[in-house]
A tleap script that builds the chain and sets N, CA, C and O, in Angstrom:
source leaprc.protein.ff14SB
mol = sequence {
  NMET GLN ILE LYS TYR LYS PHE ASN SER GLN
  PHE GLU PHE PHE CYS PHE LEU ASP GLN ILE
  VAL THR GLY ASP GLU LYS TRP ILE ARG TYR
  ASP ASN SER LYS ARG ARG LYS ALA TRP VAL
  LYS PRO CYS GLU PRO SER THR SER THR ALA
  LYS PRO ASN ILE HIE GLY SER LYS LEU MET
  LEU CYS ILE TRP TRP ASP GLN LEU GLY VAL
  ILE TYR TYR GLU LEU LEU LYS LEU ASN GLU
  THR ILE THR ALA ASP ARG TYR ARG ARG GLN
  LEU ILE LYS LEU ASN GLN ALA LEU LYS ASP
  LYS ARG PRO GLN TYR ALA LYS ARG HIE ASP
  LYS VAL ILE CLEU
}
set mol.1.N position { 4.505 44.284 -2.467 }
set mol.1.CA position { 3.286 44.038 -2.353 }
set mol.1.C position { 3.409 42.386 -3.160 }
set mol.1.O position { 3.096 41.281 -2.717 }
set mol.2.N position { 3.865 42.696 -4.199 }
set mol.2.CA position { 3.956 41.363 -5.285 }
set mol.2.C position { 4.669 40.314 -4.263 }
set mol.2.O position { 4.272 39.176 -4.514 }
set mol.3.N position { 5.701 40.350 -3.071 }
set mol.3.CA position { 6.167 39.364 -2.373 }
set mol.3.C position { 5.213 38.670 -2.039 }
set mol.3.O position { 4.896 37.531 -2.381 }
set mol.4.N position { 4.482 39.800 -0.956 }
set mol.4.CA position { 3.431 39.025 -0.006 }
set mol.4.C position { 2.178 38.086 -0.355 }
set mol.4.O position { 1.538 37.263 0.300 }
set mol.5.N position { 2.089 38.674 -1.979 }
set mol.5.CA position { 1.104 37.458 -2.804 }
set mol.5.C position { 1.613 36.597 -3.155 }
set mol.5.O position { 0.991 35.546 -3.312 }
set mol.6.N position { 3.099 36.706 -3.451 }
set mol.6.CA position { 3.496 35.148 -4.159 }
set mol.6.C position { 3.975 33.927 -2.662 }
set mol.6.O position { 4.286 32.749 -2.837 }
set mol.7.N position { 3.898 34.719 -1.109 }
set mol.7.CA position { 4.388 33.626 -0.509 }
set mol.7.C position { 2.677 33.582 0.095 }
set mol.7.O position { 2.592 32.637 0.880 }
set mol.8.N position { 1.768 34.078 0.000 }
set mol.8.CA position { 0.153 33.604 0.350 }
set mol.8.C position { -0.211 32.457 -0.711 }
set mol.8.O position { -0.848 31.446 -0.418 }
set mol.9.N position { 0.309 32.776 -2.049 }
set mol.9.CA position { -0.194 31.985 -2.969 }
set mol.9.C position { 0.499 30.503 -2.819 }
set mol.9.O position { -0.044 29.475 -3.223 }
set mol.10.N position { 2.188 30.566 -1.976 }
set mol.10.CA position { 2.801 29.257 -2.082 }
set mol.10.C position { 2.274 28.482 -0.675 }
set mol.10.O position { 2.085 27.270 -0.566 }
set mol.11.N position { 2.093 29.472 0.336 }
set mol.11.CA position { 1.648 28.444 1.369 }
set mol.11.C position { 0.002 28.247 1.367 }
set mol.11.O position { -0.539 27.690 2.322 }
set mol.12.N position { -0.635 28.656 0.423 }
set mol.12.CA position { -1.948 27.779 0.152 }
set mol.12.C position { -2.107 26.792 -0.451 }
set mol.12.O position { -2.967 25.911 -0.451 }
set mol.13.N position { -0.660 27.096 -1.313 }
set mol.13.CA position { -0.652 25.401 -2.326 }
set mol.13.C position { -0.083 24.384 -1.062 }
set mol.13.O position { -0.256 23.166 -1.083 }
set mol.14.N position { 0.410 24.890 -0.296 }
set mol.14.CA position { 1.153 23.989 0.266 }
set mol.14.C position { 0.093 23.244 1.387 }
set mol.14.O position { -0.126 22.033 1.399 }
set mol.15.N position { -0.480 24.184 2.272 }
set mol.15.CA position { -1.927 23.800 2.764 }
set mol.15.C position { -3.074 22.811 1.880 }
set mol.15.O position { -4.027 22.206 2.369 }
set mol.16.N position { -2.780 22.842 0.860 }
set mol.16.CA position { -3.716 21.978 -0.165 }
set mol.16.C position { -3.067 20.615 -0.462 }
set mol.16.O position { -3.679 19.620 -0.853 }
set mol.17.N position { -1.831 20.696 -0.238 }
set mol.17.CA position { -0.882 19.453 -0.373 }
set mol.17.C position { -1.286 18.261 1.115 }
set mol.17.O position { -1.437 17.042 1.050 }
set mol.18.N position { -1.372 19.187 2.388 }
set mol.18.CA position { -1.556 18.950 3.134 }
set mol.18.C position { -2.746 17.661 3.474 }
set mol.18.O position { -2.728 16.804 4.357 }
set mol.19.N position { -3.858 17.956 2.271 }
set mol.19.CA position { -5.156 17.349 2.614 }
set mol.19.C position { -5.043 16.056 1.916 }
set mol.19.O position { -5.681 15.057 2.246 }
set mol.20.N position { -4.248 16.111 0.986 }
set mol.20.CA position { -4.230 14.699 0.116 }
set mol.20.C position { -3.948 13.503 0.634 }
set mol.20.O position { -2.880 13.377 1.233 }
set mol.21.N position { -4.825 12.411 0.513 }
set mol.21.CA position { -4.382 11.184 0.884 }
set mol.21.C position { -4.644 10.264 -0.274 }
set mol.21.O position { -5.654 10.276 -0.978 }
set mol.22.N position { -3.542 9.413 -0.393 }
set mol.22.CA position { -3.768 8.194 -1.717 }
set mol.22.C position { -3.393 6.717 -1.510 }
set mol.22.O position { -2.713 6.168 -0.643 }
set mol.23.N position { -3.897 6.358 -2.330 }
set mol.23.CA position { -3.742 4.809 -2.195 }
set mol.23.C position { -3.188 3.846 -3.008 }
set mol.23.O position { -2.758 4.280 -4.076 }
set mol.24.N position { -3.077 2.699 -2.818 }
set mol.24.CA position { -2.619 1.961 -4.007 }
set mol.24.C position { -2.764 0.798 -3.557 }
set mol.24.O position { -2.866 0.552 -2.355 }
set mol.25.N position { -2.796 -0.222 -4.651 }
set mol.25.CA position { -2.688 -1.647 -4.562 }
set mol.25.C position { -1.824 -2.329 -5.074 }
set mol.25.O position { -1.588 -2.037 -6.247 }
set mol.26.N position { -1.063 -3.403 -4.507 }
set mol.26.CA position { 0.145 -3.831 -4.609 }
set mol.26.C position { 0.013 -5.623 -4.762 }
set mol.26.O position { -0.674 -6.029 -3.825 }
set mol.27.N position { 0.346 -6.454 -5.417 }
set mol.27.CA position { 0.688 -7.744 -5.842 }
set mol.27.C position { 1.609 -8.612 -4.853 }
set mol.27.O position { 2.645 -8.894 -5.454 }
set mol.28.N position { 1.603 -9.046 -3.776 }
set mol.28.CA position { 2.799 -9.082 -2.909 }
set mol.28.C position { 3.166 -10.914 -2.624 }
set mol.28.O position { 2.515 -11.571 -1.812 }
set mol.29.N position { 4.163 -11.429 -3.353 }
set mol.29.CA position { 4.772 -12.789 -3.419 }
set mol.29.C position { 5.205 -12.955 -2.172 }
set mol.29.O position { 6.012 -12.134 -1.735 }
set mol.30.N position { 4.683 -14.239 -1.200 }
set mol.30.CA position { 4.937 -14.488 -0.101 }
set mol.30.C position { 5.492 -15.594 -0.218 }
set mol.30.O position { 5.966 -15.950 0.861 }
set mol.31.N position { 5.664 -16.347 -1.073 }
set mol.31.CA position { 6.558 -18.147 -1.023 }
set mol.31.C position { 7.507 -18.058 -1.819 }
set mol.31.O position { 7.223 -18.577 -2.899 }
set mol.32.N position { 8.583 -17.603 -1.771 }
set mol.32.CA position { 9.584 -17.737 -2.684 }
set mol.32.C position { 10.482 -18.480 -2.260 }
set mol.32.O position { 11.455 -18.066 -1.629 }
set mol.33.N position { 10.281 -19.617 -2.539 }
set mol.33.CA position { 11.181 -20.875 -2.218 }
set mol.33.C position { 12.083 -20.822 -3.085 }
set mol.33.O position { 11.753 -20.637 -4.257 }
set mol.34.N position { 13.522 -20.978 -2.714 }
set mol.34.CA position { 14.427 -21.472 -3.333 }
set mol.34.C position { 14.911 -22.855 -4.231 }
set mol.34.O position { 14.390 -23.852 -3.729 }
set mol.35.N position { 15.567 -23.113 -5.143 }
set mol.35.CA position { 16.342 -24.446 -5.396 }
set mol.35.C position { 17.636 -24.279 -4.551 }
set mol.35.O position { 18.450 -23.359 -4.635 }
set mol.36.N position { 17.667 -25.634 -3.504 }
set mol.36.CA position { 18.978 -25.765 -3.082 }
set mol.36.C position { 20.045 -26.748 -3.705 }
set mol.36.O position { 19.897 -27.956 -3.895 }
set mol.37.N position { 21.192 -25.946 -3.994 }
set mol.37.CA position { 22.044 -26.925 -4.731 }
set mol.37.C position { 22.547 -27.276 -3.468 }
set mol.37.O position { 22.462 -26.747 -2.359 }
set mol.38.N position { 23.434 -28.930 -4.162 }
set mol.38.CA position { 23.994 -30.039 -2.674 }
set mol.38.C position { 25.059 -30.668 -4.113 }
set mol.38.O position { 24.888 -30.969 -5.294 }
set mol.39.N position { 26.370 -30.609 -2.957 }
set mol.39.CA position { 27.499 -31.543 -3.781 }
set mol.39.C position { 27.132 -33.209 -3.617 }
set mol.39.O position { 26.609 -33.783 -2.662 }
set mol.40.N position { 27.562 -33.703 -4.788 }
set mol.40.CA position { 27.190 -35.296 -4.555 }
set mol.40.C position { 28.811 -35.869 -5.171 }
set mol.40.O position { 29.552 -35.188 -5.881 }
set mol.41.N position { 29.045 -37.027 -4.772 }
set mol.41.CA position { 30.648 -37.631 -4.942 }
set mol.41.C position { 30.555 -37.897 -6.861 }
set mol.41.O position { 29.559 -37.771 -7.573 }
set mol.42.N position { 31.176 -38.069 -7.040 }
set mol.42.CA position { 30.906 -38.940 -8.891 }
set mol.42.C position { 30.846 -39.922 -8.912 }
set mol.42.O position { 31.488 -40.592 -8.104 }
set mol.43.N position { 30.147 -40.417 -9.728 }
set mol.43.CA position { 29.071 -41.916 -9.757 }
set mol.43.C position { 27.982 -41.870 -9.229 }
set mol.43.O position { 27.194 -42.765 -9.531 }
set mol.44.N position { 27.530 -40.779 -8.219 }
set mol.44.CA position { 26.253 -41.037 -7.373 }
set mol.44.C position { 25.209 -39.963 -8.415 }
set mol.44.O position { 25.494 -39.067 -9.210 }
set mol.45.N position { 23.898 -40.566 -7.955 }
set mol.45.CA position { 22.840 -39.782 -8.698 }
set mol.45.C position { 22.575 -38.728 -7.943 }
set mol.45.O position { 22.615 -38.807 -6.715 }
set mol.46.N position { 22.279 -37.645 -8.565 }
set mol.46.CA position { 22.027 -36.155 -7.924 }
set mol.46.C position { 20.598 -36.329 -7.557 }
set mol.46.O position { 19.951 -37.198 -8.141 }
set mol.47.N position { 20.287 -35.915 -7.048 }
set mol.47.CA position { 18.618 -35.288 -6.291 }
set mol.47.C position { 17.936 -34.187 -7.147 }
set mol.47.O position { 18.379 -33.044 -7.261 }
set mol.48.N position { 16.870 -34.633 -7.702 }
set mol.48.CA position { 16.597 -33.672 -8.572 }
set mol.48.C position { 15.291 -32.546 -7.645 }
set mol.48.O position { 14.523 -32.862 -6.737 }
set mol.49.N position { 15.397 -31.816 -8.025 }
set mol.49.CA position { 14.225 -30.771 -7.242 }
set mol.49.C position { 13.776 -29.850 -8.697 }
set mol.49.O position { 14.264 -29.336 -9.704 }
set mol.50.N position { 12.519 -30.065 -8.001 }
set mol.50.CA position { 11.331 -29.174 -9.081 }
set mol.50.C position { 11.579 -27.529 -8.966 }
set mol.50.O position { 12.016 -26.970 -7.960 }
set mol.51.N position { 11.195 -26.861 -10.245 }
set mol.51.CA position { 11.814 -25.857 -10.378 }
set mol.51.C position { 10.334 -24.942 -9.533 }
set mol.51.O position { 9.148 -25.242 -9.675 }
set mol.52.N position { 10.768 -24.065 -8.872 }
set mol.52.CA position { 9.250 -23.227 -8.460 }
set mol.52.C position { 8.567 -22.627 -9.030 }
set mol.52.O position { 9.074 -21.814 -9.803 }
set mol.53.N position { 6.817 -22.729 -8.931 }
set mol.53.CA position { 6.262 -21.890 -9.387 }
set mol.53.C position { 6.232 -20.506 -9.791 }
set mol.53.O position { 5.928 -19.710 -8.903 }
set mol.54.N position { 6.543 -19.931 -11.224 }
set mol.54.CA position { 7.153 -18.710 -10.852 }
set mol.54.C position { 5.711 -17.747 -11.224 }
set mol.54.O position { 5.626 -16.564 -11.556 }
set mol.55.N position { 4.956 -18.494 -11.074 }
set mol.55.CA position { 3.410 -17.277 -10.646 }
set mol.55.C position { 2.687 -17.383 -9.101 }
set mol.55.O position { 1.781 -16.700 -8.625 }
set mol.56.N position { 3.363 -18.377 -8.585 }
set mol.56.CA position { 3.486 -18.715 -6.561 }
set mol.56.C position { 2.481 -18.174 -6.214 }
set mol.56.O position { 1.764 -17.472 -6.927 }
set mol.57.N position { 2.315 -18.448 -5.047 }
set mol.57.CA position { 0.965 -17.296 -3.936 }
set mol.57.C position { 1.497 -16.316 -3.747 }
set mol.57.O position { 2.634 -16.101 -3.328 }
set mol.58.N position { 0.307 -15.313 -4.196 }
set mol.58.CA position { 0.029 -13.642 -3.901 }
set mol.58.C position { -0.871 -13.196 -3.166 }
set mol.58.O position { -2.025 -13.502 -3.465 }
set mol.59.N position { -0.678 -12.502 -2.206 }
set mol.59.CA position { -1.589 -11.731 -1.445 }
set mol.59.C position { -1.501 -10.108 -2.009 }
set mol.59.O position { -0.462 -9.565 -2.384 }
set mol.60.N position { -3.049 -9.392 -1.965 }
set mol.60.CA position { -2.389 -8.189 -2.591 }
set mol.60.C position { -2.938 -7.461 -1.393 }
set mol.60.O position { -4.052 -7.657 -0.907 }
set mol.61.N position { -1.977 -6.540 -0.941 }
set mol.61.CA position { -1.582 -5.245 -0.254 }
set mol.61.C position { -2.735 -3.930 -0.742 }
set mol.61.O position { -2.932 -3.639 -1.921 }
set mol.62.N position { -3.251 -3.410 0.150 }
set mol.62.CA position { -3.927 -2.254 -0.236 }
set mol.62.C position { -3.648 -1.382 0.807 }
set mol.62.O position { -3.901 -1.538 2.002 }
set mol.63.N position { -3.037 -0.337 0.186 }
set mol.63.CA position { -2.578 0.651 1.469 }
set mol.63.C position { -2.999 2.534 1.350 }
set mol.63.O position { -3.131 2.832 0.163 }
set mol.64.N position { -3.098 3.095 1.785 }
set mol.64.CA position { -3.720 4.650 2.008 }
set mol.64.C position { -2.424 5.303 2.760 }
set mol.64.O position { -1.910 4.893 3.801 }
set mol.65.N position { -2.055 6.348 2.021 }
set mol.65.CA position { -0.925 7.470 3.170 }
set mol.65.C position { -1.261 8.712 2.800 }
set mol.65.O position { -2.138 9.132 2.046 }
set mol.66.N position { -0.409 9.255 3.462 }
set mol.66.CA position { -0.486 11.105 3.320 }
set mol.66.C position { 0.719 11.415 3.502 }
set mol.66.O position { 1.649 10.621 3.643 }
set mol.67.N position { 0.783 12.822 3.510 }
set mol.67.CA position { 2.305 13.108 3.951 }
set mol.67.C position { 3.064 12.349 5.086 }
set mol.67.O position { 4.160 11.787 5.085 }
set mol.68.N position { 2.091 12.524 6.081 }
set mol.68.CA position { 2.707 12.297 7.373 }
set mol.68.C position { 2.573 10.275 7.246 }
set mol.68.O position { 2.466 9.780 8.369 }
set mol.69.N position { 2.573 9.782 6.702 }
set mol.69.CA position { 2.926 8.158 6.739 }
set mol.69.C position { 1.294 7.406 6.462 }
set mol.69.O position { 0.249 7.980 6.153 }
set mol.70.N position { 1.522 6.044 6.684 }
set mol.70.CA position { 0.585 5.602 6.770 }
set mol.70.C position { -0.671 5.679 7.453 }
set mol.70.O position { -0.563 5.862 8.665 }
set mol.71.N position { -2.179 5.560 6.866 }
set mol.71.CA position { -3.055 5.651 7.400 }
set mol.71.C position { -3.907 4.727 7.800 }
set mol.71.O position { -4.510 4.711 8.873 }
set mol.72.N position { -3.993 3.504 6.438 }
set mol.72.CA position { -4.752 2.447 6.809 }
set mol.72.C position { -4.297 1.290 5.498 }
set mol.72.O position { -4.302 1.538 4.292 }
set mol.73.N position { -4.067 0.494 5.907 }
set mol.73.CA position { -3.928 -0.881 4.780 }
set mol.73.C position { -4.315 -2.044 5.220 }
set mol.73.O position { -4.335 -2.325 6.418 }
set mol.74.N position { -4.641 -2.790 4.340 }
set mol.74.CA position { -5.371 -4.703 4.551 }
set mol.74.C position { -4.695 -5.385 3.413 }
set mol.74.O position { -4.359 -4.795 2.386 }
set mol.75.N position { -4.534 -6.500 3.612 }
set mol.75.CA position { -3.920 -7.674 3.024 }
set mol.75.C position { -4.949 -8.474 2.980 }
set mol.75.O position { -5.435 -8.937 4.011 }
set mol.76.N position { -5.533 -8.809 1.474 }
set mol.76.CA position { -6.412 -9.987 1.136 }
set mol.76.C position { -5.905 -11.090 1.127 }
set mol.76.O position { -4.718 -11.410 1.179 }
set mol.77.N position { -6.989 -11.812 1.048 }
set mol.77.CA position { -6.839 -13.445 1.243 }
set mol.77.C position { -6.133 -13.682 0.069 }
set mol.77.O position { -6.015 -12.867 -0.846 }
set mol.78.N position { -5.528 -15.129 0.107 }
set mol.78.CA position { -4.743 -15.471 -0.863 }
set mol.78.C position { -5.843 -15.512 -2.060 }
set mol.78.O position { -7.066 -15.647 -2.100 }
set mol.79.N position { -4.511 -15.275 -3.287 }
set mol.79.CA position { -5.163 -15.000 -4.768 }
set mol.79.C position { -6.547 -13.960 -4.438 }
set mol.79.O position { -6.905 -13.664 -5.578 }
set mol.80.N position { -7.271 -13.430 -3.706 }
set mol.80.CA position { -8.456 -12.105 -3.370 }
set mol.80.C position { -8.007 -11.166 -4.090 }
set mol.80.O position { -6.831 -10.804 -4.085 }
set mol.81.N position { -9.304 -10.470 -5.084 }
set mol.81.CA position { -8.921 -9.734 -5.799 }
set mol.81.C position { -9.764 -8.194 -5.274 }
set mol.81.O position { -10.348 -8.510 -4.237 }
set mol.82.N position { -9.986 -7.015 -5.513 }
set mol.82.CA position { -10.827 -5.740 -5.067 }
set mol.82.C position { -12.066 -5.984 -6.168 }
set mol.82.O position { -12.233 -6.152 -7.376 }
set mol.83.N position { -12.722 -5.901 -5.079 }
set mol.83.CA position { -14.558 -5.969 -5.728 }
set mol.83.C position { -15.344 -4.572 -5.469 }
set mol.83.O position { -14.920 -3.953 -4.493 }
set mol.84.N position { -16.139 -4.124 -5.993 }
set mol.84.CA position { -16.722 -2.887 -5.786 }
set mol.84.C position { -17.010 -3.245 -4.334 }
set mol.84.O position { -16.348 -2.486 -3.626 }
set mol.85.N position { -17.703 -4.062 -3.633 }
set mol.85.CA position { -18.492 -3.897 -2.541 }
set mol.85.C position { -17.162 -4.256 -1.295 }
set mol.85.O position { -17.356 -4.213 -0.080 }
set mol.86.N position { -15.692 -4.639 -2.026 }
set mol.86.CA position { -14.608 -4.727 -0.914 }
set mol.86.C position { -14.178 -3.297 -0.866 }
set mol.86.O position { -13.956 -2.669 0.169 }
set mol.87.N position { -14.086 -2.861 -2.043 }
set mol.87.CA position { -13.552 -1.130 -2.090 }
set mol.87.C position { -14.697 -0.235 -1.118 }
set mol.87.O position { -14.478 0.726 -0.380 }
set mol.88.N position { -15.528 -0.688 -1.313 }
set mol.88.CA position { -16.389 0.408 -0.516 }
set mol.88.C position { -16.427 -0.235 1.131 }
set mol.88.O position { -17.177 0.484 1.791 }
set mol.89.N position { -16.106 -0.858 1.596 }
set mol.89.CA position { -15.772 -1.523 2.579 }
set mol.89.C position { -14.630 -1.100 3.267 }
set mol.89.O position { -14.548 -0.970 4.488 }
set mol.90.N position { -13.452 -0.817 2.164 }
set mol.90.CA position { -12.118 -0.252 2.617 }
set mol.90.C position { -12.372 1.388 3.049 }
set mol.90.O position { -11.974 1.907 4.092 }
set mol.91.N position { -13.145 2.057 1.958 }
set mol.91.CA position { -13.408 3.696 2.156 }
set mol.91.C position { -14.166 3.478 3.349 }
set mol.91.O position { -14.663 4.604 3.372 }
set mol.92.N position { -14.588 2.989 4.233 }
set mol.92.CA position { -15.471 2.982 5.341 }
set mol.92.C position { -14.189 2.700 6.366 }
set mol.92.O position { -13.980 3.516 7.264 }
set mol.93.N position { -13.580 1.867 6.261 }
set mol.93.CA position { -12.621 1.799 7.682 }
set mol.93.C position { -11.709 2.703 7.305 }
set mol.93.O position { -10.985 3.143 8.198 }
set mol.94.N position { -11.511 3.212 5.885 }
set mol.94.CA position { -10.257 4.426 5.729 }
set mol.94.C position { -10.603 5.770 6.642 }
set mol.94.O position { -9.934 6.328 7.512 }
set mol.95.N position { -11.910 6.063 6.099 }
set mol.95.CA position { -12.773 6.998 6.954 }
set mol.95.C position { -12.336 6.870 8.417 }
set mol.95.O position { -11.905 7.805 9.092 }
set mol.96.N position { -12.506 5.546 8.851 }
set mol.96.CA position { -12.596 5.724 10.321 }
set mol.96.C position { -11.001 5.901 11.079 }
set mol.96.O position { -10.823 6.311 12.226 }
set mol.97.N position { -9.878 5.455 10.061 }
set mol.97.CA position { -8.922 5.403 10.526 }
set mol.97.C position { -8.367 6.612 10.213 }
set mol.97.O position { -7.247 6.881 10.649 }
set mol.98.N position { -8.985 7.405 9.508 }
set mol.98.CA position { -8.799 8.848 9.296 }
set mol.98.C position { -9.003 9.665 10.335 }
set mol.98.O position { -8.220 10.605 10.477 }
set mol.99.N position { -10.006 9.494 11.201 }
set mol.99.CA position { -10.395 9.901 11.981 }
set mol.99.C position { -9.484 9.842 13.193 }
set mol.99.O position { -8.922 10.777 13.764 }
set mol.100.N position { -9.457 8.381 13.498 }
set mol.100.CA position { -8.471 8.193 14.636 }
set mol.100.C position { -6.720 8.773 14.388 }
set mol.100.O position { -5.947 9.062 15.301 }
set mol.101.N position { -6.521 8.809 13.397 }
set mol.101.CA position { -5.251 9.284 13.088 }
set mol.101.C position { -5.070 10.284 13.058 }
set mol.101.O position { -4.449 10.791 13.991 }
set mol.102.N position { -5.431 10.919 12.187 }
set mol.102.CA position { -5.331 12.306 11.804 }
set mol.102.C position { -6.564 12.987 12.382 }
set mol.102.O position { -7.544 13.001 11.636 }
set mol.103.N position { -6.685 13.538 13.543 }
set mol.103.CA position { -8.046 14.247 13.923 }
set mol.103.C position { -8.214 16.007 13.294 }
set mol.103.O position { -9.154 16.791 13.163 }
set mol.104.N position { -6.781 16.036 13.034 }
set mol.104.CA position { -6.944 17.538 12.448 }
set mol.104.C position { -7.958 17.481 11.397 }
set mol.104.O position { -8.681 18.476 11.350 }
set mol.105.N position { -8.233 16.380 10.375 }
set mol.105.CA position { -9.169 16.481 9.118 }
set mol.105.C position { -10.494 16.648 9.953 }
set mol.105.O position { -11.296 17.506 9.585 }
set mol.106.N position { -10.696 16.075 10.769 }
set mol.106.CA position { -12.108 16.430 11.276 }
set mol.106.C position { -12.297 17.692 11.668 }
set mol.106.O position { -13.124 18.490 11.226 }
set mol.107.N position { -11.538 17.842 12.475 }
set mol.107.CA position { -11.446 19.176 13.582 }
set mol.107.C position { -11.335 20.180 12.442 }
set mol.107.O position { -11.825 21.201 12.925 }
set mol.108.N position { -11.036 20.396 11.448 }
set mol.108.CA position { -10.880 21.484 10.116 }
set mol.108.C position { -11.803 21.311 9.333 }
set mol.108.O position { -11.816 22.272 8.563 }
set mol.109.N position { -13.015 20.229 8.977 }
set mol.109.CA position { -13.646 20.106 7.987 }
set mol.109.C position { -13.300 20.247 6.684 }
set mol.109.O position { -13.926 20.691 5.721 }
set mol.110.N position { -11.800 19.637 6.841 }
set mol.110.CA position { -11.273 19.949 5.145 }
set mol.110.C position { -11.660 18.687 4.604 }
set mol.110.O position { -11.756 17.658 5.272 }
set mol.111.N position { -11.981 18.831 2.825 }
set mol.111.CA position { -11.949 17.746 2.128 }
set mol.111.C position { -10.510 17.074 1.977 }
set mol.111.O position { -9.366 17.525 1.922 }
set mol.112.N position { -11.175 15.553 1.925 }
set mol.112.CA position { -9.511 14.616 1.877 }
set mol.112.C position { -9.694 14.100 0.464 }
set mol.112.O position { -10.702 13.463 0.159 }
set mol.113.N position { -8.686 14.381 -0.438 }
set mol.113.CA position { -9.001 13.690 -2.102 }
set mol.113.C position { -8.034 12.561 -1.803 }
set mol.113.O position { -6.864 12.481 -1.430 }
set mol.114.N position { -9.275 11.493 -2.207 }
set mol.114.CA position { -8.604 9.922 -2.501 }
set mol.114.C position { -7.858 9.723 -4.182 }
set mol.114.O position { -7.349 8.651 -4.509 }
savepdb mol mol.pdb
quit
């Protein structure tokens, strides 16, 4: 009887993990220019190149996924950050993406943990 109870409780735990959707935001540099080196003949002036800006251009990636893979992602505009209104709109789009990509959540009426 204990084995049956242990198996059932493990099964219920794994079903719980099926319902988890998580998300994250990450800054992505997209302008990683490198300095070029060139050979010059002796007594010739070398061309100087400016050091690239270490804080260069960045985009923010907002992404949500579950155990099956990515559900929804959004790349924000140059140096744009998350605001309460933008986050609200992203959650609305995430909800629609969940209905499209994971219809099993809608059929079972499971709660999804964000």
